[in-house]
C-alpha positions in Angstrom: -4.1 -29.5 4.3 -1.3 -26.8 4.2 -2.2 -23.3 5.3 0.0 -20.7 3.5 -0.6 -17.0 4.0 0.5 -14.9 0.9 -1.7 -11.8 1.5 0.6 -9.7 3.7 -0.3 -6.7 1.5 -3.8 -6.9 2.9 -2.9 -7.3 6.6 -0.2 -8.9 8.7 -0.4 -11.1 11.8 0.3 -9.4 15.1 3.9 -9.8 16.1 4.2 -11.6 19.5 6.3 -8.8 21.0 3.6 -6.3 19.9 0.9 -8.3 21.6 3.0 -8.5 24.8 3.6 -4.8 24.8 -0.2 -4.1 24.4 -1.6 -6.5 27.0 -1.1 -4.3 30.1 -3.1 -1.5 28.5 -6.2 -3.7 28.2 -6.4 -4.1 31.9 -3.8 -2.9 34.4 -3.2 0.5 32.8 -6.7 1.6 31.9 -6.8 5.3 32.7 -7.8 8.1 30.4 -4.6 9.9 29.2 -6.5 13.2 29.7 -7.2 12.6 33.4 -5.0 14.4 35.9 -5.0 11.7 38.6 -2.3 8.9 38.8 -4.3 6.5 36.6 -4.4 9.1 33.9 -0.8 10.2 34.3 0.3 6.6 33.9 -1.7 6.3 30.6 -0.3 9.7 29.5 3.3 8.5 30.0 2.6 5.5 27.8 1.0 7.7 25.1 4.0 10.1 25.2 6.5 7.3 25.0 4.7 5.7 22.1 4.7 9.0 20.2 8.4 9.4 20.8 9.1 5.8 19.6 7.0 6.4 16.5 8.7 9.7 15.7 12.2 8.2 16.2 11.4 5.3 13.8 10.4 7.8 11.1 13.1 10.4 11.7 10.5 12.9 12.9 9.8 15.0 16.1 7.2 13.7 18.6 5.0 16.8 18.1 4.8 15.9 14.3 2.9 12.7 15.0 -0.9 12.5 15.1 -2.4 9.2 15.9 -5.4 8.1 13.9 -7.6 5.1 13.4 -5.6 3.9 10.4 -4.2 4.9 7.0 -7.6 5.9 5.6 -8.3 8.4 8.3 -4.7 9.7 8.0 -5.1 10.2 4.3 -8.4 12.0 4.7 -7.0 14.3 7.4 -4.0 15.1 5.3 -5.8 15.8 2.0 -9.0 17.4 3.3 -7.1 19.2 6.1 -4.6 20.9 3.7 -7.3 21.7 1.2 -9.5 23.4 3.8 -6.5 25.2 5.4 -5.3 26.6 2.1 -8.6 27.1 0.2 -8.1 30.8 0.1 -4.7 30.4 -1.6 -5.8 27.8 -4.2 -8.1 24.9 -4.9 -6.1 22.7 -7.1 -5.0 19.2 -6.0 -2.7 16.7 -7.8 -2.5 12.9 -7.3 -1.8 9.8 -9.4 -4.1 7.5 -11.3 -2.9 4.5 -9.3 -3.6 5.7 -5.7 -5.5 3.7 -3.1 -9.2 4.6 -3.0 -8.6 6.3 0.4 -6.9 9.0 -1.6 -8.8 8.8 -4.9 -12.2 8.9 -3.3 -11.1 11.8 -1.0 -10.0 14.0 -3.9 -13.0 13.0 -5.9 -15.2 14.2 -3.0 -13.3 17.5 -2.9 -13.8 17.8 -6.7 -17.6 17.8 -6.1 -17.0 20.7 -3.7 -15.4 22.9 -6.3 -11.7 21.8 -6.2 -9.9 21.1 -9.4 -8.2 17.7 -9.5 -5.4 16.5 -11.8 -4.6 12.8 -12.0 -1.1 12.1 -13.1 -0.7 9.2 -15.6 1.8 6.4 -15.0 3.9 4.3 -17.4 3.4 0.6 -18.0 5.2 -0.2 -14.7 2.9 2.1 -12.7 5.6 4.8 -12.3 4.9 8.5 -12.1 7.1 10.7 -14.3 8.5 13.6 -12.3 8.4 15.7 -15.5 4.6 15.2 -15.6 4.4 16.5 -12.1 6.4 19.6 -13.0 4.0 20.4 -15.8 0.9 19.7 -13.8 1.7 22.1 -10.9 -0.2 25.5 -11.2 -0.1 28.7 -9.3 -3.2 27.6 -7.4 -1.9 24.1 -6.6 -1.9 23.5 -2.8 -1.2 19.8 -2.4 0.3 16.8 -4.3 -0.4 13.3 -3.0 1.5 10.3 -4.4 1.8 7.0 -2.6 5.3 5.7 -1.7 4.6 2.1 -2.9 1.6 0.7 -4.7 -0.6 -1.7 -2.7 -1.5 -3.8 -5.8 1.6 -3.9 -8.0 4.3 -3.0 -5.5 5.9 -0.2 -7.6 8.0 2.2 -5.5 7.7 5.8 -6.7 10.6 8.3 -6.9 9.2 10.1 -3.8 12.3 12.2 -3.0 12.3 13.6 -6.6 8.6 14.3 -6.5 8.7 15.9 -3.1 11.7 18.0 -4.0 9.8 19.4 -7.0 6.9 20.4 -4.7 9.3 21.9 -2.2 10.8 24.1 -4.9 7.4 25.2 -6.0 6.1 25.9 -2.5 3.5 23.1 -2.7 2.7 20.7 0.1 3.5 17.1 -0.6 1.7 14.1 1.0 2.6 10.4 0.6 0.5 7.4 1.6 3.3 5.2 2.9 1.0 2.5 4.3 2.7 -0.3 2.2 6.2 1.1 2.6 6.9 1.0 6.4 9.2 -1.8 7.3 9.8 -2.7 3.6 12.0 0.1 2.4 14.3 2.6 4.3 12.5 5.8 5.1 13.8 8.8 7.0 11.8 12.0 7.2 15.0 14.0 8.1 16.1 13.3 4.5 12.7 13.0 2.7 11.3 16.5 1.9 7.7 15.4 2.4 5.3 17.5 4.4 2.7 14.8 5.4 2.9 11.0 5.5 0.3 8.4 6.4 0.8 4.9 7.9 -1.2 2.0 9.3 0.0 -0.4 12.0 -1.6 -3.6 10.7 0.5 -3.5 7.6 3.7 -3.9 9.6 2.7 -6.6 12.2 0.9 -4.2 14.5 -2.8 -4.0 15.5 -5.7 -3.1 13.3 -7.6 0.1 13.9 -4.7 2.4 14.5 -2.5 4.5 12.3 -0.7 7.8 12.3 -0.2 11.0 10.2 3.2 12.7 10.1 2.7 16.5 9.8 5.9 18.4 9.4 6.3 21.3 11.8 4.8 24.5 10.2 2.4 22.7 7.8 -1.0 24.3 7.8 -3.8 21.7 8.5 -7.4 22.2 9.3 -9.1 19.7 11.6 -12.0 17.7 10.3 -13.6 16.6 13.6 -14.5 18.5 16.7 -15.1 17.7 20.3 -11.9 17.5 22.2 -8.3 18.6 22.6 -6.6 15.3 21.9 -3.8 15.0 19.3 -3.1 18.8 19.2 -6.9 19.2 18.7 -6.5 17.6 15.3 -8.0 14.3 16.2 -10.4 14.6 19.1 -11.6 11.6 21.1 -10.1 9.5 23.8 -7.0 7.8 22.4 -6.8 4.1 21.6 -4.0 3.5 24.0 -3.5 -0.2 23.6 -3.5 0.3 19.8 -1.1 3.2 20.0 1.3 1.3 22.2 1.1 -1.6 19.7 1.8 0.7 16.8 4.9 2.1 18.5 6.3 -1.3 19.3 5.5 -2.6 15.8 7.2 0.3 14.0 10.2 0.0 16.3 10.6 -3.6 15.2 9.7 -2.9 11.6 12.5 -0.4 10.9 15.2 -2.6 12.5 17.6 -4.0 10.0 15.5 -3.3 6.9 18.2 -3.8 4.3 19.0 -7.4 5.4 15.3 -8.4 5.7 14.4 -6.7 2.4 17.2 -8.5 0.6 16.1 -11.9 1.9 12.5 -11.2 1.1 13.3 -9.9 -2.4 15.3 -13.1 -3.2 12.2 -15.2 -2.3 10.0 -12.8 -4.4 12.3 -13.1 -7.4 12.3 -16.9 -7.1 8.5 -16.9 -7.1 8.4 -14.6 -10.1 10.9 -16.6 -12.1 9.1 -19.9 -11.3 5.8 -18.6 -12.4 7.2 -17.2 -15.7 9.1 -20.4 -16.4 6.4 -23.0 -15.5 3.3 -21.3 -16.8 3.0 -19.8 -20.3 1.4 -16.4 -21.0 2.1 -14.9 -17.6 2.7 -11.1 -17.3 4.5 -9.5 -14.4 2.7 -6.3 -13.3 4.6 -3.4 -11.8 8.2 -2.4 -12.0 10.6 -5.3 -12.3 13.2 -3.8 -10.0 11.7 -0.7 -8.2 9.1 -2.7 -6.3 8.3 -3.8 -2.8 10.5 -6.8 -1.7 7.5 -9.0 -1.0 5.1 -8.1 -3.8 4.3 -10.3 -6.8 1.5 -9.3 -9.1 0.9 -11.3 -12.3 -1.7 -11.5 -15.0 -2.4 -15.0 -16.3 -4.0 -15.0 -19.8 -7.2 -16.9 -20.4 -7.9 -17.3 -16.7 -10.1 -15.1 -14.3 -8.1 -14.0 -11.3 -11.1 -14.7 -9.0 -11.2 -18.3 -10.2 -7.5 -18.7 -9.4 -8.1 -17.1 -6.0 -10.8 -19.5 -5.1 -8.7 -22.5 -6.3 -5.8 -21.4 -4.1 -8.0 -21.0 -1.1 -9.3 -24.5 -1.5 -5.7 -25.7 -1.4 -5.0 -23.6 1.8 -3.3 -20.7 0.1 -4.4 -17.2 0.9 -3.8 -14.6 -1.8 -5.7 -11.7 -3.4 -6.9 -10.8 -6.9 -6.3 -7.7 -8.9 -10.0 -7.4 -9.5 -12.4 -5.7 -7.1 -16.1 -6.5 -6.5 -18.0 -3.2 -6.5 -21.7 -2.8 -6.3 -22.3 -6.4 -7.2 -20.3 -6.3 -10.4 -16.7 -7.4 -11.1 -14.6 -4.5 -12.1 -11.0 -4.5 -13.4 -8.3 -3.0 -11.2 -8.0 0.8 -11.8 -4.3 0.4 -11.1 -3.8 -2.2 -13.9 -6.0 -0.3 -16.3 -3.9 2.9 -15.6 -0.8 0.8 -16.5 -2.3 0.1 -19.9 -3.7 -3.4 -19.5 -6.9 -4.3 -21.2 -9.9 -5.6 -19.3 -9.3 -9.2 -20.0 -5.7 -9.2 -18.9 -6.5 -7.1 -15.8 -9.2 -9.6 -14.8 -6.6 -12.4 -14.9 -4.4 -10.8 -12.3 -3.3 -12.3 -9.0 -1.4 -10.6 -6.1 0.9 -12.8 -3.9 2.5 -10.8 -1.1 5.2 -12.4 1.0 5.9 -11.8 4.7 7.9 -12.9 7.6 7.9 -16.6 7.9 7.2 -17.5 4.3 9.5 -20.2 3.0 11.0 -21.5 -0.2 8.9 -24.7 0.3 5.7 -22.7 0.5 6.6 -20.7 -2.6 7.3 -23.8 -4.6 4.1 -25.5 -3.4 2.2 -22.3 -4.4 3.7 -22.4 -7.9 2.9 -26.1 -8.4 -0.7 -25.5 -7.2 -1.1 -22.5 -9.5 0.2 -24.5 -12.4 -2.4 -27.2 -11.9 -5.2 -24.6 -11.4 -4.3 -22.7 -14.6 -4.2 -25.9 -16.6 -7.6 -26.9 -15.3 -9.2 -23.5 -15.9 -7.7 -23.1 -19.3 -9.0 -26.5 -20.3 -12.5 -25.0 -20.0 -11.6 -21.8 -21.9 -12.6 -21.5 -25.5 -10.3 -18.6 -25.9 -7.3 -20.6 -24.7 -8.2 -23.5 -27.0 -8.4 -21.1 -29.9 -4.9 -19.7 -29.0 -3.5 -23.2 -28.8 -4.9 -24.1 -32.2 -3.2 -21.0 -33.7 0.1 -22.0 -32.1 -0.2 -25.5 -33.4 -0.9 -24.3 -36.9 2.2 -22.1 -36.8 4.3 -25.0 -35.7 2.9 -27.3 -38.4 3.6 -24.6 -41.0 7.2 -24.7 -39.9 7.1 -21.3 -38.1 8.8 -20.8 -34.9 6.6 -19.2 -32.3 8.2 -17.2 -29.5 6.1 -15.9 -26.6 7.6 -12.7 -25.2 6.0 -11.6 -22.0 6.1 -7.8 -21.4 7.4 -6.6 -18.1 
């Protein structure tokens, strides 16, 4: 049976060069970077070099990089850290309705602690309107957090415009760039953002390690106590193998992004076109152009996304659904609902995320498999049978029926 991985938005395989770079730090170089002896100094050199490589890849300074356990911790440190540091100045936070739960749940928790929270709406493509942000900023606003690229539908936000608005109003701007690193060009010398989160396992690095960029001069309160590591902002002995892996992974990820993105986008567009042409009643979710090069999110009418996901898995294809299982009950994606989809359409969503190594043959096999699965599942759907009867009636009555799929 074929094994095809189309879930790179969830995690990516470790790059062989990253593994090679990490291996010495699991055995030979095992010292604590805080120790003053030669073992510790050797580890400290590796830590400092990794910070320099990470900063260089982002267009930042080494002292602006704080290593964390991943994107979730980085988001928490950014949002809670700024909120605490500037609480005397204001207690108003702004984010978007389509953020990852690492952001939404954090601002929700702050809301229970007396902070005011504004959720910016998005259009049907999941895009934030800069005009809405301008209107939402108040005198007591201390932080705006909008993700660079959406993890579900792939929409890339106008980050530079949003960040510039915040800069003009004297408000800190944070972006969750977990999905963006290695997929779109990003240079913090040009982007006027104050804080940026990333996670290594999204760009062929190891799991359990990430980083937060904090622009020099940005006020940030620490959330954990107990040591002086990471400028006292993230105490605890550093995960040196992971940090070395992150540095190598981001170094590889930012190399020749335009060429790799163009190639990936061509494969993505072929996948989208094939799905739309070969399966009726399919809706593309997210922006048709301003989207991640490897992201395809579609809703298939009259079919549950979870059922499609299981069918694909049985055929050796790994993908993900736009639905989330929460507290034992199936809930529609908050991202798709924010884009204006109804529950039924949102439940029929499927996310296919391409990565290095995926081929045209794999894409065509996936489309053929999906076509068979959709036909089988719709054959058991009374709603689909009712839809087909209406179509047939229209044809028999001499009416021409044209299906237009919204994008």
